[in-house]
N, C-alpha and C positions, 0 to 999 in steps of 0.2 A: 530704231533700227536693231539695235541690239536684242531688245525685248522680242522682236517680231521674230529674229533668228533663233532664239530659245525656243520659242513657241512653235516654229517650225520644225525643230530637231525633237521636242518633247512629242509632238503629233507623229512625226515620223516613226520614233521609238515605239508609242503605243498601237500604231498600225502596223509596223512590222510585227510586234509581238502576238498581236491578235491574229494575223494573217497565218503566223506560225504556231498558234494555238498554246501560246506561252504567255498570256496576259499576267500570271500570276508573278512572272519575273519582274514587270513593271511595278507593282505594287511593293515586292520585297527590295528591289533597290532604291525606290522612294524612300521606304522607311528605313533601310540602312543608312542612305545618305543623309537623312535627317537627323538620327542620331550621332553620325559622325561628326555633322556640323556642328550640333550642340557640346559635343564632347571637346572639339578642337576650340571652340570660342571660350569655353570653360579654362582650358589649359593656358589660354593665351591672355585670360583676364591679369592674371600674375605680373607678367611680363609687360604688358600696356601699363597697369596701374605703376610698377616699378620705374619705368621710363619716363611717365608723364610727371611722376612725383619728383623725380629727379632733375628735370627740366623746371619744374616750378621752384624749387629750391634754389637752383642757379639763378632764376630769375629774379626771386627775392632777395638773392644775397648779393645781387649785383653784377653777377658774373656775366649776366647778358649784355649788361652797360659796357662791361671790359671787353668783352668781345666784340661789341660793336664799334669802339674805338680802335681795336686791333685790325678788325677788317674793314676799319674805314675807307684807305684807298682802294679796295675791291669794289664796296658798295658805293662810292663817288662814282667811279669810272660805271658801274652798272645802272646806278640810278641819281645822274647829275641833279635831276628837278627837285629831289626831296631836300628839304633843310636839313642841317648838320645833324640836331638832336631831334629830330622828330620821332614820336613813337613808332612810325611804321617801320623804322630801320631795326629796332629791336624786335618786332613780331617777325618782319622777314628773316632776320639772322635765328630765331628760336624755330622758325619752319625749315630752315635748312639744315639746323643742327637735327632736328627729329628725323629729315629725309636722309641725312648722311649716315645717320645711325638705323637707318631701314625701317623707321616707325610710320609708317604713312598714315594709318589711323591718329597718330598722335600728333602729326605735322597738321592734319586738316584743321583743329580749331586754332592754330597760329596762322594758317592761311588766310582763315575767314576773317580774323583780326587784322592782319596785314592789309588785307583788301578794305575793309571798313575805316583804317587808319589813311590810306592812299586815297579813298573815296572823300576823304576832307579837304585834301588838295586839288580835287578835281574841278576846275571851272565850268566843266560841260558834265553835268550828272549822268546824262543818256549816252556818253562816250566814254570809253574806256582811255585811259591815259598812256603815254609811252612806257611810264613806271610800271602800270597794272599790266601791261603786255610782257614786261620784261619779267617782272614778277610770276607771270603765268607760265613763261617759258621754263624759267628757272625751276619752279615747283614741279612742273612736269617732268622736266629731263634732269633732275638733281643727282650729282653724285651720292652714290651709295657705298660708304666703307665698310658698314657691318650690317647686313640684310637681316636684321634681330627677328622681325616678324616671320620671315620666310624659314629662317632656322628653327624658330619656335614650332613652326607647323610642320616642318618635316622633323623635327624631334619628337612631336606629339604623334605623328603617323609613324613612328618606329623605323625612322630611316637609319641605315647602318652609317650614312656618313653626312649628317645634316649639313655640316660647314662645308662641303666641297664646291658649293655654289660662289663662295667668296670671291675667288679671283674672276669667274667669268661676270659677276655682278659688278664688280669695281671696273672690268674693261668696259662692259656695255654700258653702264651709267656714266662713266667719265666721257665716253665717247659723244652720248647724249646730252652732257651739259656743255661740252664743247660746240656741238653743233647748235645748241639753245642759243648760247652767246654769240655763236658767228650769226646764225640768222638773225637774231635780235638787233645787232649791229647794222646789218645790211638792209634791213625792213625800216630800220630807224632813217638811214640815207635816203631810202627810195622816197618814204613817207614825206621826209622832211624837203626834199625837193619838189615833190607834187604839191605841197602846201605853200612853197614860197615862191 
């Protein structure tokens, strides 16, 4: 659906530019946007490499295991069906850590690994488990304390104050995480009653 929306917007822009006799504007804008995208991507590579490296060092140094123990009450509440020392807990915590730091792209590999680990606990491989649904909700609506990627993009785009978005980001993502947990609990109760 999103691809269709983008296609319609692109075609509408080309048609309007053609009707007004300024089709060259479309070509110029396309080339400029492509150049800007490549420039921003290169400027973000360093930021992503640094955070991914730090998260990998933390994992290899045992900090993830320590963090998993510290967050055990929280993870036990959210994921009661996952065994205590299962590797899925570490992957979930790494994913959440990357999301909290605003590194959505860095969180993706940890999210995929967490889902693979959760799948090993799944008695029905064609159906998502409650833990998978909870993780998906948390991954989508996770609290972001430092929106590093957005700050990096704003800095690369020469924003006068790239960090001005920090407070609104914390507020919006905090609310979305609370709603994800509340609705997860609600749906677990409703689904549990239907199965019972």
